[in-house]
Backbone as CSV, one residue per row, in Angstrom:
resi,resn,N_x,N_y,N_z,CA_x,CA_y,CA_z,C_x,C_y,C_z
1,MET,46.326,-91.470,-52.020,46.377,-92.927,-52.058,45.371,-93.432,-53.087
2,THR,45.831,-94.273,-54.005,44.951,-94.788,-55.046,44.061,-95.877,-54.499
3,PRO,42.909,-96.119,-55.140,42.029,-97.205,-54.684,42.745,-98.548,-54.630
4,ARG,43.661,-98.794,-55.610,44.370,-100.074,-55.616,45.284,-100.199,-54.384
5,THR,45.976,-99.093,-54.048,46.857,-99.109,-52.875,46.073,-99.329,-51.596
6,LEU,44.929,-98.627,-51.484,44.086,-98.775,-50.300,43.599,-100.203,-50.149
7,THR,43.197,-100.800,-51.270,42.705,-102.176,-51.229,43.810,-103.134,-50.794
8,SER,45.030,-102.910,-51.305,46.154,-103.770,-50.948,46.446,-103.699,-49.455
9,ARG,46.374,-102.463,-48.919,46.652,-102.299,-47.498,45.585,-102.971,-46.643
10,VAL,44.337,-102.855,-47.044,43.241,-103.482,-46.301,43.395,-104.998,-46.304
11,ILE,43.716,-105.545,-47.489,43.889,-106.988,-47.597,45.083,-107.443,-46.761
12,GLY,46.180,-106.656,-46.811,47.369,-106.998,-46.033,47.091,-107.012,-44.546
13,ALA,46.345,-105.993,-44.076,46.004,-105.928,-42.655,45.129,-107.111,-42.253
14,ALA,44.191,-107.457,-43.120,43.293,-108.579,-42.826,44.068,-109.890,-42.752
15,LEU,45.022,-110.079,-43.689,45.823,-111.305,-43.679,46.710,-111.386,-42.440
16,THR,47.291,-110.230,-42.060,48.131,-110.196,-40.866,47.335,-110.583,-39.628
17,ALA,46.123,-110.024,-39.517,45.269,-110.345,-38.379,44.886,-111.823,-38.377
18,THR,44.626,-112.359,-39.562,44.261,-113.767,-39.670,45.408,-114.670,-39.255
19,PHE,46.617,-114.342,-39.735,47.775,-115.148,-39.368,48.050,-115.076,-37.870
20,ALA,47.906,-113.867,-37.286,48.140,-113.696,-35.846,47.138,-114.512,-35.042
21,ALA,45.872,-114.455,-35.476,44.842,-115.224,-34.782,45.116,-116.720,-34.893
22,GLY,45.587,-117.135,-36.073,45.902,-118.543,-36.260,47.059,-118.995,-35.382
23,ALA,48.085,-118.134,-35.291,49.236,-118.461,-34.446,48.829,-118.538,-32.983
24,GLN,47.965,-117.606,-32.551,47.499,-117.611,-31.168,46.684,-118.861,-30.880
25,ALA,45.816,-119.217,-31.836,44.999,-120.417,-31.656,45.877,-121.661,-31.600
26,GLY,46.935,-121.672,-32.428,47.847,-122.809,-32.417,48.579,-122.924,-31.091
27,ALA,49.034,-121.779,-30.545,49.730,-121.781,-29.252,48.803,-122.248,-28.149
28,GLN,47.540,-121.813,-28.196,46.578,-122.215,-27.178,46.282,-123.704,-27.258
29,ALA,46.181,-124.216,-28.483,45.925,-125.648,-28.653,47.090,-126.477,-28.114
30,ALA,48.319,-125.998,-28.352,49.491,-126.704,-27.839,49.498,-126.695,-26.314
31,THR,49.133,-125.546,-25.713,49.075,-125.450,-24.252,47.990,-126.360,-23.695
32,ASP,46.828,-126.378,-24.344,45.745,-127.254,-23.905,46.193,-128.715,-23.913
33,SER,46.937,-129.083,-24.947,47.430,-130.453,-25.031,48.395,-130.762,-23.893
34,LEU,49.299,-129.811,-23.593,50.226,-130.000,-22.475,49.476,-130.123,-21.152
35,LEU,48.480,-129.254,-20.947,47.695,-129.307,-19.713,46.970,-130.640,-19.582
36,ASP,46.430,-131.120,-20.680,45.731,-132.405,-20.653,46.690,-133.533,-20.282
37,ARG,47.898,-133.505,-20.853,48.901,-134.533,-20.525,49.297,-134.451,-19.051
38,ALA,49.512,-133.237,-18.570,49.893,-133.057,-17.166,48.784,-133.528,-16.238
39,ALA,47.531,-133.227,-16.587,46.388,-133.639,-15.771,46.251,-135.161,-15.752
40,ARG,46.490,-135.795,-16.886,46.408,-137.264,-16.939,47.486,-137.900,-16.062
41,PHE,48.675,-137.278,-16.032,49.739,-137.820,-15.204,49.350,-137.787,-13.722
42,VAL,48.806,-136.655,-13.267,48.390,-136.547,-11.869,47.279,-137.545,-11.554
43,ALA,46.310,-137.667,-12.472,45.172,-138.565,-12.239,45.588,-140.032,-12.254
44,SER,46.686,-140.351,-12.928,47.093,-141.750,-13.074,47.706,-142.335,-11.809
45,ALA,48.073,-141.471,-10.857,48.683,-141.906,-9.596,50.040,-142.572,-9.802
46,ARG,50.713,-142.228,-10.891,52.074,-142.735,-11.097,53.018,-142.005,-10.136
47,PRO,53.944,-142.702,-9.508,54.827,-142.060,-8.532,55.783,-141.075,-9.197
48,MET,56.038,-139.982,-8.501,56.949,-138.952,-8.987,57.787,-138.457,-7.818
49,ARG,59.024,-138.126,-8.117,59.956,-137.697,-7.080,60.830,-136.572,-7.624
50,ALA,61.130,-135.563,-6.775,61.935,-134.432,-7.233,62.520,-133.700,-6.036
51,ALA,63.591,-132.974,-6.279,64.073,-132.013,-5.295,63.272,-130.728,-5.477
52,PHE,63.095,-129.971,-4.398,62.342,-128.726,-4.529,63.007,-127.600,-3.744
53,GLU,62.722,-126.395,-4.206,63.091,-125.182,-3.470,61.844,-124.316,-3.401
54,GLN,61.437,-123.984,-2.201,60.225,-123.183,-1.997,60.596,-121.804,-1.454
55,THR,59.978,-120.793,-2.048,60.179,-119.422,-1.594,58.835,-118.828,-1.209
56,LEU,58.739,-118.297,-0.013,57.540,-117.614,0.464,57.869,-116.132,0.599
57,PHE,57.084,-115.313,-0.105,57.301,-113.866,-0.038,56.089,-113.209,0.596
58,ASN,56.320,-112.510,1.714,55.259,-111.789,2.413,55.358,-110.309,2.041
59,PRO,54.429,-109.817,1.211,54.531,-108.420,0.755,54.273,-107.400,1.855
60,ASP,53.594,-107.812,2.922,53.290,-106.865,4.005,54.556,-106.421,4.734
61,VAL,55.459,-107.374,4.938,56.697,-107.046,5.660,57.918,-107.106,4.744
62,ARG,57.653,-107.354,3.429,58.733,-107.436,2.443,59.777,-108.461,2.882
63,GLN,59.306,-109.626,3.291,60.189,-110.662,3.804,60.096,-111.913,2.946
64,THR,61.234,-112.518,2.667,61.301,-113.732,1.867,61.916,-114.858,2.687
65,LYS,61.298,-116.030,2.630,61.805,-117.205,3.340,61.963,-118.339,2.340
66,THR,63.128,-118.958,2.322,63.415,-120.034,1.380,63.676,-121.337,2.120
67,SER,63.118,-122.422,1.599,63.337,-123.745,2.179,63.569,-124.743,1.053
68,ARG,64.137,-125.897,1.407,64.488,-126.902,0.396,64.240,-128.300,0.934
69,GLY,64.152,-129.234,0.006,63.991,-130.611,0.430,63.634,-131.514,-0.730
70,GLU,62.928,-132.598,-0.417,62.528,-133.561,-1.433,61.016,-133.689,-1.457
71,PHE,60.486,-133.777,-2.666,59.044,-133.890,-2.878,58.741,-135.231,-3.526
72,ALA,57.638,-135.838,-3.119,57.178,-137.075,-3.748,55.656,-137.039,-3.830
73,GLN,55.117,-137.700,-4.841,53.662,-137.726,-5.010,53.246,-139.014,-5.701
74,GLN,52.082,-139.516,-5.277,51.486,-140.672,-5.937,49.977,-140.502,-5.911
75,GLY,49.456,-139.824,-6.918,48.031,-139.527,-6.964,47.674,-138.299,-6.158
76,ALA,46.369,-138.001,-6.122,45.906,-136.763,-5.504,45.933,-136.793,-3.982
77,ALA,45.915,-137.984,-3.381,45.768,-138.060,-1.925,47.061,-138.411,-1.202
78,LYS,48.150,-138.599,-1.941,49.405,-138.953,-1.304,50.529,-138.071,-1.844
79,PHE,51.097,-137.269,-0.960,52.249,-136.460,-1.347,53.066,-136.164,-0.100
80,ALA,54.296,-135.740,-0.311,55.173,-135.432,0.819,56.154,-134.339,0.442
81,PHE,56.263,-133.357,1.321,57.362,-132.403,1.288,58.225,-132.715,2.508
82,ARG,59.380,-133.279,2.283,60.304,-133.585,3.379,61.481,-132.615,3.265
83,PHE,61.575,-131.734,4.239,62.538,-130.646,4.168,63.911,-131.070,4.681
84,SER,64.927,-130.601,3.983,66.296,-130.710,4.490,66.737,-129.374,5.079
85,ASP,66.087,-128.307,4.675,66.348,-126.963,5.187,65.016,-126.220,5.263
86,PRO,64.421,-126.086,6.468,64.938,-126.527,7.769,64.809,-128.053,7.940
87,PRO,65.791,-128.681,8.577,65.775,-130.130,8.731,64.634,-130.597,9.626
88,GLU,64.136,-131.783,9.284,63.087,-132.485,10.033,61.684,-131.980,9.722
89,ASP,61.522,-130.786,9.206,60.184,-130.314,8.846,59.587,-131.226,7.772
90,ALA,58.275,-131.438,7.839,57.628,-132.310,6.863,56.148,-131.971,6.752
91,ILE,55.633,-132.068,5.532,54.203,-131.981,5.264,53.858,-133.210,4.437
92,ILE,53.021,-134.083,4.990,52.788,-135.386,4.378,51.299,-135.698,4.329
93,ALA,50.831,-136.091,3.165,49.474,-136.622,3.006,49.604,-138.114,2.755
94,ASP,49.058,-138.916,3.674,49.244,-140.366,3.581,48.055,-141.088,2.964
95,GLY,47.109,-140.331,2.429,45.912,-140.926,1.840,44.715,-140.861,2.761
96,ASN,44.955,-140.681,4.056,43.875,-140.586,5.035,43.840,-139.233,5.741
97,ALA,44.997,-138.632,5.920,45.097,-137.346,6.612,46.343,-136.622,6.125
98,ILE,46.395,-135.337,6.435,47.572,-134.532,6.142,48.253,-134.197,7.459
99,TRP,49.536,-134.442,7.506,50.321,-134.174,8.701,51.242,-132.994,8.437
100,VAL,51.164,-131.998,9.300,52.036,-130.828,9.203,52.925,-130.827,10.438
101,TYR,54.170,-131.167,10.218,55.127,-131.265,11.325,56.272,-130.292,11.043
102,LEU,56.299,-129.194,11.778,57.272,-128.127,11.542,57.995,-127.784,12.843
103,PRO,58.915,-128.633,13.263,59.632,-128.357,14.515,60.451,-127.072,14.465
104,SER,60.755,-126.585,13.273,61.497,-125.330,13.170,60.665,-124.151,13.653
105,ALA,59.341,-124.299,13.606,58.456,-123.206,14.015,57.597,-123.564,15.218
106,ALA,57.230,-124.843,15.354,56.346,-125.272,16.454,56.840,-126.613,16.982
107,ARG,57.866,-126.568,17.775,58.477,-127.791,18.286,57.532,-128.513,19.254
108,GLY,57.528,-129.837,19.137,56.773,-130.642,20.085,55.340,-130.904,19.692
109,GLN,54.939,-130.508,18.461,53.567,-130.769,18.060,53.480,-131.054,16.558
110,ALA,52.452,-131.811,16.201,52.168,-132.124,14.806,50.686,-131.883,14.559
111,LEU,50.376,-131.200,13.496,48.989,-130.877,13.155,48.441,-131.919,12.183
112,LYS,47.263,-132.457,12.524,46.612,-133.455,11.665,45.382,-132.819,11.033
113,LEU,45.335,-132.807,9.694,44.250,-132.169,8.950,43.502,-133.187,8.108
114,PRO,42.231,-132.923,7.791,41.506,-133.787,6.859,42.171,-133.746,5.487
115,ILE,42.126,-134.839,4.771,42.779,-134.928,3.470,42.218,-133.886,2.504
116,ALA,40.948,-133.508,2.690,40.324,-132.537,1.791,40.918,-131.147,1.925
117,GLN,41.675,-130.892,2.969,42.265,-129.572,3.180,43.639,-129.434,2.532
118,GLY,43.973,-130.354,1.654,45.302,-130.329,1.057,45.471,-129.426,-0.142
119,ALA,44.401,-128.757,-0.575,44.483,-127.966,-1.811,45.558,-126.898,-1.748
120,GLN,45.680,-126.235,-0.615,46.647,-125.155,-0.498,48.076,-125.692,-0.388
121,LEU,48.209,-126.951,0.028,49.521,-127.546,0.194,49.950,-128.327,-1.041
122,ASP,48.997,-128.986,-1.682,49.284,-129.786,-2.872,48.832,-129.011,-4.107
123,LEU,49.619,-128.019,-4.486,49.213,-127.143,-5.579,49.215,-127.844,-6.934
124,ILE,50.061,-128.840,-7.106,50.085,-129.532,-8.395,48.734,-130.173,-8.680
125,THR,48.213,-130.905,-7.691,46.902,-131.536,-7.880,45.811,-130.486,-8.023
126,GLN,45.856,-129.436,-7.203,44.851,-128.386,-7.260,44.812,-127.746,-8.644
127,LEU,45.959,-127.487,-9.219,46.025,-126.792,-10.503,45.757,-127.706,-11.692
128,LEU,46.026,-128.999,-11.533,45.938,-129.894,-12.686,44.777,-130.873,-12.601
129,THR,43.804,-130.578,-11.774,42.554,-131.332,-11.787,41.533,-130.518,-12.581
130,ALA,41.207,-131.007,-13.769,40.303,-130.295,-14.686,40.720,-128.827,-14.850
131,PRO,41.959,-128.562,-15.248,42.440,-127.171,-15.289,41.671,-126.272,-16.254
132,ARG,41.314,-126.806,-17.428,40.642,-125.935,-18.409,39.212,-125.621,-17.993
133,ALA,38.619,-126.481,-17.171,37.264,-126.216,-16.687,37.277,-125.333,-15.451
134,SER,38.362,-125.386,-14.682,38.404,-124.697,-13.394,39.020,-123.308,-13.453
135,TYR,39.806,-123.032,-14.503,40.553,-121.784,-14.540,40.457,-121.097,-15.900
136,LYS,40.561,-119.791,-15.856,40.767,-119.014,-17.073,42.255,-119.062,-17.370
137,ILE,42.605,-119.502,-18.565,43.998,-119.797,-18.876,44.560,-118.791,-19.873
138,THR,45.735,-118.271,-19.544,46.457,-117.366,-20.440,47.827,-117.967,-20.697
139,THR,48.184,-118.083,-21.978,49.442,-118.709,-22.357,50.494,-117.664,-22.682
140,GLY,51.674,-117.817,-22.098,52.782,-116.937,-22.405,53.651,-117.516,-23.510
141,ASN,54.727,-116.832,-23.830,55.629,-117.288,-24.868,56.496,-118.441,-24.380
142,PRO,56.866,-119.361,-25.270,57.790,-120.428,-24.887,59.115,-119.828,-24.418
143,THR,59.721,-120.461,-23.417,60.989,-119.976,-22.888,61.755,-121.160,-22.333
144,GLU,62.783,-120.898,-21.540,63.556,-121.960,-20.912,63.638,-121.715,-19.411
145,LEU,63.724,-122.807,-18.672,63.892,-122.736,-17.228,64.899,-123.807,-16.831
146,ALA,66.038,-123.369,-16.309,67.102,-124.296,-15.912,67.457,-125.255,-17.044
147,GLY,67.476,-124.716,-18.268,67.870,-125.515,-19.413,66.773,-126.359,-20.018
148,ARG,65.562,-126.302,-19.470,64.439,-127.073,-20.001,63.498,-126.166,-20.793
149,PRO,62.976,-126.650,-21.928,62.016,-125.849,-22.702,60.657,-125.850,-22.010
150,VAL,60.147,-124.698,-21.679,58.878,-124.611,-20.958,57.961,-123.584,-21.611
151,VAL,56.692,-123.692,-21.273,55.719,-122.665,-21.610,55.117,-122.174,-20.296
152,VAL,54.950,-120.872,-20.196,54.429,-120.265,-18.971,52.916,-120.131,-19.103
153,VAL,52.194,-120.697,-18.152,50.726,-120.705,-18.204,50.192,-120.040,-16.937
154,GLN,49.358,-119.029,-17.127,48.723,-118.351,-16.000,47.303,-118.868,-15.836
155,LEU,46.915,-119.117,-14.580,45.588,-119.660,-14.289,44.878,-118.766,-13.289
156,GLU,43.688,-118.360,-13.637,42.859,-117.529,-12.766,41.597,-118.315,-12.407
157,PRO,41.340,-118.549,-11.130,40.183,-119.367,-10.732,38.866,-118.805,-11.259
158,LYS,37.995,-119.712,-11.688,36.665,-119.312,-12.155,35.639,-119.301,-11.035
159,VAL,35.956,-119.982,-9.933,34.992,-120.088,-8.839,35.613,-119.586,-7.548
160,ALA,34.757,-119.167,-6.627,35.226,-118.702,-5.319,35.645,-119.895,-4.462
161,GLY,36.448,-119.610,-3.447,36.859,-120.652,-2.530,38.176,-121.306,-2.875
162,THR,38.755,-120.958,-4.030,40.066,-121.491,-4.386,41.119,-120.869,-3.469
163,PRO,42.109,-121.649,-3.001,43.057,-121.133,-2.009,44.111,-120.183,-2.574
164,PHE,43.902,-119.667,-3.767,44.797,-118.652,-4.301,44.011,-117.777,-5.278
165,THR,44.491,-116.558,-5.481,43.802,-115.626,-6.382,44.281,-115.756,-7.818
166,LYS,45.505,-116.182,-7.996,46.040,-116.467,-9.321,47.262,-117.358,-9.181
167,ALA,47.579,-118.061,-10.244,48.710,-118.971,-10.204,49.386,-119.002,-11.570
168,THR,50.642,-119.383,-11.557,51.412,-119.532,-12.783,52.177,-120.844,-12.712
169,ILE,52.161,-121.595,-13.797,52.942,-122.824,-13.856,53.850,-122.788,-15.078
170,TRP,55.025,-123.381,-14.914,55.988,-123.521,-15.993,55.940,-124.978,-16.420
171,LEU,55.292,-125.262,-17.558,55.106,-126.638,-18.025,56.195,-127.001,-19.027
172,ASP,56.832,-128.142,-18.795,57.851,-128.620,-19.715,57.200,-128.965,-21.053
173,ARG,57.736,-128.417,-22.136,57.130,-128.630,-23.456,57.399,-130.023,-24.004
174,GLU,58.303,-130.769,-23.372,58.599,-132.113,-23.870,57.850,-133.191,-23.087
175,ASP,57.881,-133.121,-21.758,57.267,-134.196,-20.970,56.038,-133.761,-20.178
176,ALA,55.643,-132.471,-20.296,54.432,-131.933,-19.655,54.493,-131.937,-18.133
177,LEU,55.680,-132.022,-17.556,55.814,-131.965,-16.100,55.901,-130.512,-15.637
178,VAL,55.439,-130.264,-14.425,55.511,-128.922,-13.844,56.923,-128.705,-13.320
179,ARG,57.637,-127.765,-13.922,59.004,-127.475,-13.493,59.028,-126.386,-12.419
180,GLN,58.009,-125.539,-12.420,57.913,-124.488,-11.399,56.466,-124.044,-11.304
181,LEU,56.069,-123.613,-10.126,54.733,-123.052,-9.955,54.804,-121.888,-8.985
182,GLU,53.861,-120.983,-9.152,53.765,-119.824,-8.270,52.289,-119.545,-8.017
183,ALA,51.948,-119.298,-6.765,50.557,-119.028,-6.401,50.503,-117.839,-5.450
184,VAL,49.541,-116.969,-5.689,49.318,-115.817,-4.815,48.101,-116.131,-3.957
185,GLU,48.312,-116.238,-2.642,47.230,-116.578,-1.737,46.388,-115.341,-1.419
186,PRO,45.158,-115.532,-0.942,44.290,-114.375,-0.630,44.934,-113.382,0.330
187,SER,45.822,-113.842,1.198,46.504,-112.950,2.140,47.548,-112.081,1.453
188,GLY,47.879,-112.418,0.209,48.926,-111.709,-0.512,50.238,-112.466,-0.537
189,LEU,50.353,-113.525,0.294,51.568,-114.330,0.326,51.801,-114.973,-1.039
190,VAL,53.028,-114.899,-1.528,53.387,-115.485,-2.818,54.243,-116.721,-2.568
191,ARG,53.767,-117.870,-3.016,54.473,-119.147,-2.832,55.026,-119.593,-4.185
192,THR,56.330,-119.763,-4.265,56.975,-120.226,-5.488,57.724,-121.513,-5.185
193,ILE,57.479,-122.543,-5.999,58.153,-123.834,-5.816,58.799,-124.230,-7.134
194,ARG,60.097,-124.462,-7.092,60.812,-124.936,-8.283,61.255,-126.375,-8.039
195,PHE,61.009,-127.235,-9.047,61.366,-128.655,-8.956,62.566,-128.946,-9.847
196,THR,63.495,-129.735,-9.340,64.653,-130.161,-10.123,64.845,-131.660,-9.936
197,ASN,65.629,-132.239,-10.840,65.886,-133.687,-10.791,64.586,-134.468,-10.675
198,MET,63.618,-134.097,-11.496,62.294,-134.717,-11.434,62.313,-136.062,-12.153
199,ARG,61.743,-137.080,-11.470,61.727,-138.424,-12.021,60.305,-138.985,-12.015
200,MET,59.842,-139.389,-13.178,58.532,-140.035,-13.296,58.687,-141.527,-13.042
201,ASP,57.631,-142.130,-12.495,57.629,-143.559,-12.183,58.834,-143.927,-11.315
202,ALA,59.182,-143.018,-10.418,60.336,-143.239,-9.545,59.992,-144.210,-8.429
203,GLU,60.970,-144.968,-8.011,60.789,-145.848,-6.855,60.897,-144.995,-5.595
204,LEU,59.841,-144.993,-4.798,59.820,-144.176,-3.597,60.369,-144.962,-2.412
205,PRO,61.198,-144.328,-1.586,61.742,-145.029,-0.420,60.625,-145.466,0.521
206,PRO,60.796,-146.565,1.231,59.785,-146.991,2.218,59.528,-145.881,3.228
207,GLY,58.260,-145.614,3.473,57.899,-144.597,4.452,57.910,-143.176,3.927
208,MET,58.218,-142.999,2.641,58.276,-141.641,2.093,56.927,-140.943,2.207
209,LEU,55.825,-141.686,2.027,54.489,-141.101,2.028,53.701,-141.445,3.289
210,THR,54.402,-141.761,4.352,53.743,-142.006,5.638,54.408,-141.138,6.705
211,PHE,53.673,-140.884,7.769,54.200,-140.062,8.850,54.124,-140.835,10.155
212,THR,55.246,-140.955,10.829,55.317,-141.575,12.143,55.525,-140.481,13.176
213,VAL,54.603,-140.386,14.112,54.689,-139.323,15.118,55.925,-139.542,15.977
214,PRO,56.834,-138.578,16.010,58.040,-138.735,16.834,57.692,-138.847,18.316
215,THR,58.522,-139.521,19.045,58.330,-139.682,20.488,58.270,-138.318,21.171
216,GLY,57.244,-138.155,22.015,57.104,-136.915,22.764,56.399,-135.791,22.027
217,VAL,56.004,-136.042,20.782,55.312,-135.006,20.000,53.804,-135.146,20.178
218,LYS,53.139,-134.048,20.456,51.697,-134.027,20.658,50.985,-133.832,19.325
219,VAL,49.965,-134.647,19.078,49.174,-134.528,17.851,47.974,-133.622,18.108
220,ILE,47.835,-132.602,17.307,46.680,-131.706,17.377,45.779,-132.041,16.208
221,ASP,44.662,-132.701,16.497,43.720,-133.112,15.456,42.778,-131.956,15.155
222,ALA,42.935,-131.356,13.982,42.149,-130.177,13.606,40.923,-130.544,12.779
223,SER,40.549,-131.816,12.744,39.409,-132.235,11.928,38.136,-131.486,12.296
224,GLY,37.927,-131.274,13.611,36.711,-130.612,14.060,36.564,-129.197,13.540
225,LEU,37.674,-128.556,13.228,37.606,-127.186,12.708,37.013,-127.138,11.321
226,PHE,37.023,-128.288,10.612,36.522,-128.331,9.243,35.259,-129.180,9.140
227,GLY,34.620,-129.412,10.283,33.369,-130.146,10.257,33.537,-131.648,10.112
228,VAL,34.735,-132.138,10.362,34.996,-133.572,10.263,35.212,-134.117,11.671
229,LYS,34.475,-135.157,12.047,34.609,-135.723,13.376,35.838,-136.624,13.441
230,PRO,36.698,-136.410,14.418,37.862,-137.301,14.582,37.385,-138.714,14.854
231,PRO,38.147,-139.726,14.415,37.729,-141.114,14.673,37.744,-141.395,16.155
232,PRO,36.875,-142.320,16.627,36.834,-142.661,18.054,38.139,-143.295,18.488
233,ARG,38.526,-142.995,19.702,39.770,-143.565,20.226,39.516,-144.936,20.832
């Protein structure tokens, strides 16, 4: 190999590495911009409504459970999962408390939790509150999901106490909305939620973000378990 050939190869390799680094930096900057837009949307408390399909996979017993329904959100403290399958099940944060009403599994009772315990239930807010400061972010290649252009973003918590060990979100490259998310909980349970027919600034039906205790249902106030005193009766 002549000195000229060797020099050409060295320069070529250096240019290739430079271009690759530039492309990677460009992809990361685009992802950061999408994350910032998504975070601003959540922080703005603009109403959002969508259909959802949730899949829970338990690796210990190799069992998968799928449920469906309608999701609505208005800011970090108000959200609702109202299930159509199984019917009547609901998880609702009304701004003051979180209500977990699952007659398909625990008929005759509703669990009342402090609003601060919603992180594991409201993954959109958990993942999109200061995402670049809270998580180590890895960007995947652009792809499509149900006909929408998305980028796949993996998030690894930087601090202990996060209700999942890792998460992945599919961010729409046009409107920065979360089209799908997946989170692996410390127990190993994998929760995947896909959103369809998503509408920003949607008009929410009356009572969508409130919970009325059905007649004959017992309320179990779990505030004391988290160091929060229940209000006086």
